[in-house]
LODREN-715204 format. One record per residue (C-alpha): x, y, z. Coordinates in Angstrom, 3 decimals. Layout:
BEGIN
<<X; Y; Z>>,
...
This chain:
BEGIN
<<159.144; 94.460; 82.809>>,
<<156.290; 97.193; 83.732>>,
<<152.875; 96.628; 85.353>>,
<<149.794; 98.620; 86.487>>,
<<148.487; 98.849; 90.059>>,
<<144.873; 99.112; 91.100>>,
<<143.843; 100.373; 94.467>>,
<<141.031; 100.756; 96.369>>,
<<140.091; 102.304; 99.541>>,
<<136.413; 101.785; 99.038>>,
<<134.110; 99.347; 100.710>>,
<<130.582; 101.149; 100.429>>,
<<129.829; 101.696; 96.921>>,
<<127.810; 104.313; 96.032>>,
<<128.093; 105.438; 92.629>>,
<<125.938; 106.549; 88.807>>,
<<127.721; 104.565; 86.056>>,
<<127.709; 105.359; 82.301>>,
<<128.209; 102.101; 80.536>>,
<<128.734; 101.148; 76.638>>,
<<126.795; 100.530; 74.094>>,
<<126.118; 96.977; 73.250>>,
<<129.375; 95.574; 70.748>>,
<<127.257; 93.318; 69.909>>,
<<123.913; 94.587; 69.196>>,
<<126.029; 97.491; 67.436>>,
<<127.808; 94.897; 65.002>>,
<<125.205; 93.574; 63.866>>,
<<123.345; 97.143; 63.505>>,
<<125.888; 97.869; 61.026>>,
<<126.058; 94.365; 58.860>>,
<<121.809; 94.237; 58.210>>,
<<122.566; 98.450; 57.904>>,
<<125.272; 97.265; 54.929>>,
<<122.538; 94.559; 53.499>>,
<<119.998; 96.719; 53.323>>,
<<122.266; 99.189; 51.201>>,
<<123.217; 97.047; 49.314>>,
<<119.769; 95.627; 47.993>>,
<<118.523; 99.465; 47.331>>,
<<116.469; 99.932; 50.980>>,
<<117.946; 103.145; 53.096>>,
<<120.214; 102.055; 56.288>>,
<<118.787; 102.802; 59.891>>,
<<119.951; 105.657; 61.534>>,
<<121.693; 104.237; 64.480>>,
<<121.451; 105.600; 67.672>>,
<<123.971; 105.617; 70.485>>,
<<126.442; 103.406; 68.457>>,
<<129.369; 101.713; 70.148>>,
<<132.802; 103.197; 70.887>>,
<<134.443; 100.444; 71.410>>,
<<137.602; 99.726; 69.268>>,
<<135.944; 96.484; 67.715>>,
<<132.824; 98.328; 66.081>>,
<<135.045; 101.237; 64.879>>,
<<137.574; 98.850; 63.140>>,
<<134.099; 97.323; 61.782>>,
<<132.397; 100.612; 60.497>>,
<<136.265; 101.026; 58.628>>,
<<136.234; 97.770; 56.878>>,
<<132.952; 97.693; 56.021>>,
<<132.964; 101.833; 54.245>>,
<<136.650; 100.599; 52.720>>,
<<136.375; 97.053; 51.738>>,
<<139.976; 96.524; 49.670>>,
<<143.169; 95.202; 50.371>>,
<<144.403; 94.040; 53.614>>,
<<142.232; 94.119; 55.996>>,
<<143.534; 93.442; 59.944>>,
<<140.742; 92.650; 62.284>>,
<<143.274; 92.117; 65.389>>,
<<141.899; 90.623; 67.831>>,
<<138.535; 90.934; 67.030>>,
<<136.422; 87.168; 66.258>>,
<<133.015; 88.839; 65.651>>,
<<134.494; 91.022; 63.138>>,
<<136.110; 87.904; 61.305>>,
<<133.140; 86.339; 61.401>>,
<<130.565; 89.040; 60.264>>,
<<133.151; 90.324; 57.583>>,
<<134.118; 87.083; 55.974>>,
<<130.507; 85.860; 55.526>>,
<<129.290; 89.999; 54.132>>,
<<132.413; 89.910; 51.878>>,
<<131.851; 86.539; 50.358>>,
<<128.240; 87.615; 49.564>>,
<<129.116; 90.992; 48.296>>,
<<129.954; 90.510; 44.327>>,
<<132.753; 92.922; 43.190>>,
<<134.440; 92.883; 46.363>>,
<<138.066; 91.352; 46.667>>,
<<139.881; 91.589; 50.154>>,
<<142.269; 90.076; 52.222>>,
<<141.931; 89.208; 56.134>>,
<<144.261; 88.825; 58.690>>,
<<144.357; 89.140; 62.370>>,
<<147.095; 89.131; 65.313>>,
<<148.653; 85.941; 66.222>>,
<<145.972; 84.888; 68.831>>,
<<143.569; 85.753; 65.869>>,
<<145.195; 83.357; 63.772>>,
<<144.834; 80.226; 66.204>>,
<<140.950; 81.320; 66.838>>,
<<138.476; 78.908; 65.058>>,
<<137.348; 79.885; 60.638>>,
<<137.117; 76.668; 59.242>>,
<<133.601; 75.794; 60.601>>,
<<132.275; 78.789; 59.052>>,
<<134.616; 78.850; 55.621>>,
<<133.096; 75.771; 54.779>>,
<<129.293; 76.730; 55.053>>,
<<130.340; 79.505; 52.855>>,
<<131.946; 77.031; 50.766>>,
<<128.647; 75.076; 50.234>>,
<<127.054; 78.283; 49.158>>,
<<129.429; 78.926; 46.686>>,
<<132.011; 81.396; 48.421>>,
<<135.393; 81.880; 47.176>>,
<<137.222; 81.837; 49.621>>,
<<141.386; 81.270; 50.185>>,
<<143.665; 80.513; 52.527>>,
<<146.729; 82.407; 52.321>>,
<<149.176; 80.232; 54.625>>,
<<148.111; 77.849; 56.466>>,
<<144.521; 75.863; 56.052>>,
<<142.448; 76.403; 58.296>>,
<<143.541; 79.873; 59.640>>,
<<143.804; 83.188; 58.553>>,
<<145.193; 84.673; 56.170>>,
<<142.484; 84.778; 53.862>>,
<<141.493; 85.568; 50.245>>,
<<137.976; 86.457; 49.794>>,
<<136.526; 86.841; 45.847>>,
<<132.641; 88.520; 46.725>>,
<<129.828; 86.921; 44.350>>,
<<126.407; 86.087; 44.638>>,
<<125.929; 82.961; 46.792>>,
<<123.174; 80.270; 46.735>>,
<<121.611; 79.980; 49.954>>,
<<119.402; 76.849; 50.583>>,
<<120.444; 74.049; 52.652>>,
<<123.849; 74.612; 54.990>>,
<<125.432; 72.928; 57.723>>,
<<127.303; 74.530; 60.485>>,
<<129.290; 73.367; 63.284>>,
<<127.566; 75.408; 66.416>>,
<<129.438; 74.570; 69.315>>,
<<132.691; 76.237; 68.420>>,
<<131.201; 80.110; 68.639>>,
<<127.160; 81.291; 67.889>>,
<<129.237; 84.249; 65.687>>,
<<129.234; 81.661; 63.129>>,
<<125.598; 80.967; 62.272>>,
<<124.893; 84.717; 63.323>>,
<<127.079; 85.815; 60.189>>,
<<125.369; 83.092; 57.650>>,
<<122.020; 84.118; 58.892>>,
<<122.422; 88.653; 58.521>>,
<<123.632; 87.792; 55.271>>,
<<120.823; 85.735; 54.264>>,
<<118.698; 88.168; 52.741>>,
<<121.542; 88.490; 50.398>>,
<<121.717; 84.958; 48.897>>,
<<120.004; 83.553; 45.638>>,
<<117.110; 80.989; 47.631>>,
<<115.936; 81.054; 51.417>>,
<<118.492; 79.544; 53.804>>,
<<118.120; 76.886; 55.784>>,
<<120.883; 76.471; 58.136>>,
<<121.700; 73.323; 59.943>>,
<<123.385; 74.000; 63.305>>,
<<124.966; 70.692; 64.083>>,
<<126.203; 69.707; 67.644>>,
<<125.689; 71.693; 71.104>>,
<<124.829; 75.321; 70.229>>,
<<126.816; 77.778; 71.741>>,
<<125.767; 80.692; 73.343>>,
<<122.354; 80.265; 71.470>>,
<<120.783; 84.056; 73.377>>,
<<123.605; 85.932; 70.669>>,
<<121.617; 83.658; 67.419>>,
<<118.633; 84.933; 69.289>>,
<<119.945; 88.388; 69.075>>,
<<120.260; 87.995; 65.613>>,
<<117.508; 86.552; 64.360>>,
<<115.502; 89.371; 66.244>>,
<<117.623; 92.213; 65.081>>,
<<116.870; 90.650; 61.130>>,
<<113.265; 91.514; 61.985>>,
<<113.542; 94.820; 63.288>>,
<<116.043; 96.020; 60.731>>,
<<112.899; 94.814; 57.779>>,
<<113.483; 91.245; 57.161>>,
<<112.889; 87.998; 58.068>>,
<<114.029; 84.922; 60.232>>,
<<113.734; 82.381; 62.806>>,
<<115.046; 79.780; 64.962>>,
<<113.398; 76.310; 64.574>>,
<<114.610; 74.731; 68.328>>,
<<113.299; 71.210; 67.464>>,
<<115.282; 70.892; 64.464>>,
<<118.304; 73.782; 65.906>>,
<<117.821; 74.578; 62.461>>,
<<117.522; 79.083; 61.686>>,
<<115.373; 79.687; 58.927>>,
<<115.865; 83.230; 56.640>>,
<<114.476; 84.435; 53.216>>,
<<114.691; 87.647; 50.692>>,
<<111.189; 88.805; 52.204>>,
<<111.460; 92.642; 53.130>>,
<<108.690; 93.777; 55.272>>,
<<106.941; 96.733; 55.394>>,
<<108.602; 98.995; 58.561>>,
<<107.961; 102.739; 59.120>>,
<<111.045; 102.957; 61.169>>,
<<114.022; 105.133; 59.872>>,
<<116.228; 104.698; 63.352>>,
<<117.366; 102.116; 65.573>>,
<<118.706; 102.536; 69.230>>,
<<121.555; 100.279; 70.811>>,
<<121.195; 99.265; 73.997>>,
<<123.577; 99.991; 77.095>>,
<<125.497; 96.727; 77.527>>,
<<124.787; 94.031; 79.663>>,
<<128.175; 92.348; 79.544>>,
<<129.969; 95.224; 80.547>>,
<<127.587; 95.595; 83.692>>,
<<128.879; 92.271; 85.099>>,
<<132.074; 93.776; 86.325>>,
<<130.098; 96.560; 88.368>>,
<<127.793; 93.756; 90.042>>,
<<131.547; 91.582; 90.760>>,
<<132.165; 95.140; 92.575>>,
<<128.963; 94.966; 94.181>>,
<<129.157; 91.158; 95.308>>,
<<133.116; 92.010; 96.432>>,
<<131.967; 95.483; 98.554>>,
<<130.038; 95.638; 101.908>>,
<<127.262; 98.067; 100.827>>,
<<126.494; 98.945; 97.259>>,
<<123.894; 101.329; 95.775>>,
<<124.696; 101.428; 92.301>>,
<<123.012; 102.947; 89.083>>,
<<123.705; 101.598; 85.947>>,
<<122.468; 104.170; 83.540>>,
<<120.214; 103.306; 80.411>>,
<<119.720; 98.931; 81.014>>,
<<116.213; 97.689; 80.759>>,
<<115.264; 94.138; 82.081>>,
<<113.648; 93.671; 78.854>>,
<<116.435; 92.964; 76.501>>,
<<117.863; 91.795; 73.540>>,
<<120.971; 90.286; 75.129>>,
<<121.095; 86.985; 77.013>>,
<<123.600; 88.235; 79.971>>,
<<120.652; 90.093; 81.049>>,
<<120.413; 86.381; 83.214>>,
<<123.118; 88.433; 85.716>>,
<<120.430; 89.861; 87.371>>,
<<118.762; 86.182; 88.249>>,
<<122.272; 84.558; 89.353>>,
<<123.349; 88.031; 91.052>>,
<<120.060; 87.812; 93.111>>,
<<121.522; 84.101; 94.583>>,
<<124.850; 86.287; 95.390>>,
<<123.010; 88.771; 97.138>>,
<<122.618; 91.360; 95.177>>,
<<119.117; 92.958; 94.030>>,
<<118.170; 94.711; 91.163>>,
<<115.169; 97.345; 90.341>>,
<<114.338; 99.247; 87.354>>,
<<113.682; 102.615; 87.529>>,
<<113.197; 105.398; 84.513>>,
<<117.004; 105.670; 83.833>>,
<<118.530; 102.528; 84.187>>,
<<118.636; 99.758; 86.577>>,
<<119.643; 99.990; 90.515>>,
<<121.699; 97.072; 91.951>>,
<<122.138; 97.139; 95.911>>,
<<123.353; 95.245; 98.649>>,
<<123.034; 95.052; 102.063>>,
<<123.006; 91.497; 102.756>>,
<<125.169; 87.977; 102.436>>,
<<123.486; 85.386; 100.714>>,
<<122.370; 82.334; 102.837>>,
<<124.258; 80.117; 100.871>>,
<<128.308; 79.817; 100.133>>,
<<128.034; 77.545; 97.535>>,
<<126.693; 77.733; 94.182>>,
<<126.640; 76.519; 90.541>>,
<<126.229; 78.703; 87.268>>,
<<126.297; 77.111; 83.770>>,
<<127.914; 79.492; 81.151>>,
<<127.300; 77.652; 77.935>>,
<<124.429; 80.191; 76.380>>,
<<126.427; 83.456; 78.283>>,
<<130.590; 82.878; 78.015>>,
<<131.261; 86.624; 78.636>>,
<<129.930; 86.849; 82.263>>,
<<132.361; 83.923; 83.611>>,
<<135.470; 86.061; 84.130>>,
<<133.167; 88.376; 86.216>>,
<<131.331; 85.303; 88.060>>,
<<134.959; 83.824; 88.552>>,
<<136.284; 86.508; 90.443>>,
<<133.312; 87.738; 92.582>>,
<<132.604; 84.749; 93.882>>,
<<136.755; 84.057; 95.031>>,
<<137.115; 87.347; 96.206>>,
<<133.588; 86.708; 98.543>>,
<<134.381; 83.682; 99.711>>,
<<132.066; 81.722; 97.928>>,
<<132.607; 78.001; 96.381>>,
<<131.755; 78.332; 92.749>>,
<<131.315; 75.238; 90.379>>,
<<131.356; 76.868; 87.262>>,
<<130.122; 74.410; 84.199>>,
<<129.671; 75.084; 80.126>>,
<<133.158; 77.315; 79.600>>,
<<134.602; 75.088; 76.706>>,
<<133.940; 78.287; 74.517>>,
<<136.463; 80.008; 76.802>>,
<<139.228; 78.865; 75.582>>,
<<138.677; 80.308; 71.857>>,
<<137.942; 83.759; 73.203>>,
<<140.726; 86.809; 73.148>>,
<<142.582; 84.792; 75.209>>,
<<142.404; 81.401; 76.789>>,
<<139.820; 82.237; 79.651>>,
<<139.918; 79.120; 81.077>>,
<<143.938; 79.389; 81.636>>,
<<143.942; 83.107; 82.101>>,
<<141.381; 82.661; 85.061>>,
<<143.024; 79.955; 86.631>>,
<<146.548; 80.775; 86.508>>,
<<145.426; 84.661; 87.795>>,
<<143.431; 83.082; 90.684>>,
<<146.393; 81.171; 91.433>>,
<<148.591; 83.826; 91.838>>,
<<146.202; 85.538; 94.317>>,
<<146.685; 81.831; 96.343>>,
<<143.024; 80.581; 95.692>>,
<<143.106; 77.038; 94.914>>,
<<141.320; 75.849; 91.101>>,
<<140.298; 72.601; 89.330>>,
<<139.966; 73.552; 85.772>>,
<<141.440; 69.779; 84.475>>,
<<138.414; 69.418; 82.557>>,
<<137.878; 72.500; 79.954>>,
<<133.957; 72.441; 80.204>>,
<<134.371; 73.153; 84.241>>,
<<135.735; 75.478; 86.547>>,
<<136.104; 75.238; 90.439>>,
<<137.399; 77.205; 93.030>>,
<<136.456; 76.661; 96.595>>,
<<136.489; 80.660; 97.468>>,
<<139.720; 80.379; 100.031>>,
<<143.017; 82.072; 100.123>>,
<<145.451; 79.328; 101.035>>,
<<148.170; 81.672; 101.824>>,
<<149.118; 85.337; 102.154>>,
<<149.186; 86.946; 98.398>>,
<<152.197; 88.813; 97.298>>,
<<150.507; 90.918; 94.831>>,
<<151.837; 89.279; 92.098>>,
<<151.231; 90.430; 88.627>>,
<<148.273; 89.175; 87.230>>,
<<148.632; 88.496; 83.279>>,
<<145.745; 89.762; 81.238>>,
<<146.611; 88.083; 78.085>>,
<<145.809; 91.106; 76.406>>,
<<142.284; 90.580; 77.073>>,
<<139.487; 93.085; 78.075>>,
<<137.368; 90.812; 80.350>>,
<<139.923; 89.303; 81.920>>,
<<141.748; 92.466; 82.529>>,
<<138.278; 93.919; 83.892>>,
<<137.336; 91.007; 86.170>>,
<<140.883; 90.982; 88.260>>,
<<140.734; 94.660; 88.536>>,
<<137.545; 94.843; 90.484>>,
<<139.285; 92.449; 92.737>>,
<<140.955; 95.676; 94.274>>,
<<137.541; 96.124; 95.912>>,
<<138.081; 92.523; 98.196>>,
<<142.292; 93.226; 98.924>>,
<<142.801; 97.064; 98.147>>,
<<145.551; 96.711; 95.374>>,
<<146.310; 94.525; 92.839>>,
<<148.735; 94.477; 90.024>>,
<<147.598; 94.438; 86.211>>,
<<150.344; 93.419; 83.146>>,
<<147.956; 95.887; 80.665>>,
<<145.461; 98.024; 81.379>>,
<<144.562; 99.294; 77.519>>,
<<142.651; 96.138; 76.258>>,
<<139.451; 97.536; 77.881>>,
<<139.288; 99.747; 75.275>>,
<<137.934; 96.584; 72.866>>,
<<134.546; 97.162; 74.714>>,
<<134.428; 99.466; 77.256>>,
<<136.736; 102.548; 76.601>>,
<<135.593; 104.871; 79.563>>,
<<135.918; 101.537; 82.060>>,
<<138.795; 103.645; 83.949>>,
<<136.477; 106.392; 84.222>>,
<<133.479; 104.850; 85.306>>,
<<135.224; 102.518; 87.747>>,
<<136.795; 105.020; 89.503>>,
<<133.231; 106.402; 90.741>>,
<<133.689; 103.568; 92.841>>,
<<137.289; 104.320; 94.382>>,
<<139.367; 102.189; 91.924>>,
<<142.418; 103.876; 90.910>>,
<<145.435; 103.072; 88.571>>,
<<149.014; 103.697; 88.712>>,
<<152.169; 102.383; 86.230>>,
<<154.803; 100.777; 88.580>>,
<<158.351; 99.765; 86.471>>,
């Protein structure tokens, strides 16, 4: 079975990194542009649109909404397209995905759309892909949705609110997952000329069909904070680091910007400059044990879990239950990967993940299974900064969010080789 060896001989990291555009912002912008076009408003010119596979796939699906569309393992695309197609009269389309996508949750979103009159039918098994959608004008009004599985359910409904017959009042039941992404959707609704708000006390999203007067005709996509996490990880694992992440700003729509505060605890200082942000490391933190709650920023968990393990810090990661619903079961993928590297992991409680930051025997450079998950692949790739070499089962999943990852990682010394 082939594998890929990632090697690094660098302990001092000095580089200028080109990060990808935010996939989360890009995909929301594309849906909001489609909404503007459907109600007769000119779409905005999108500047610095993501080139990630998921974004390209969404562009193609919105441009040709017919027949059977395979969204592979793109969870955001599934949720956004399901809602948008359901609220678009005249569309008749089916959505399917790969085997992993057929295991990921969708029933709560489908149920909420059906409450508003959507025609959505399961084609094989109940509550999973594939589904058939017959688009029509949806009612809106008061709707409830289970919010603990994915913030994308709530965002998908909020983004189509301008297409509904009545104002949307979306009650989010249970513990709200990844709240910053919902706030991002509400903020972008305003930026694209619509209205919407999040009422924290009632856990309710409110949006209507009002259109605001605006003179803007373009929208610039931010660089991606989620992708930045892996270069922060590399800085933690290095002896010293001075890395420029071009295009990032500390004032951001993205909730993953919180990594600046958390990484400071791990000894990484962030300074904003005119052309981006610098991260620097010149001393170790005073503590050697950390607790972080990832309930609002689950995409950061792989980088933090691997960074703290490689640097020898004990970690108690909280709020990780949604990781089991991602492109892979990331709880399982991280546990097996770290155990292959001789770390001891405790993840019996699916909402927590603990390791002691110690390798308990000499590692044998076993192949780390990435499960075709881009964030698992990138997180373990950076481990080479700590231990010189690491083997991965594949290296192409990064195209999902960070197509130029390997070119940028080479700037801090990572080299990749195919192994049989």
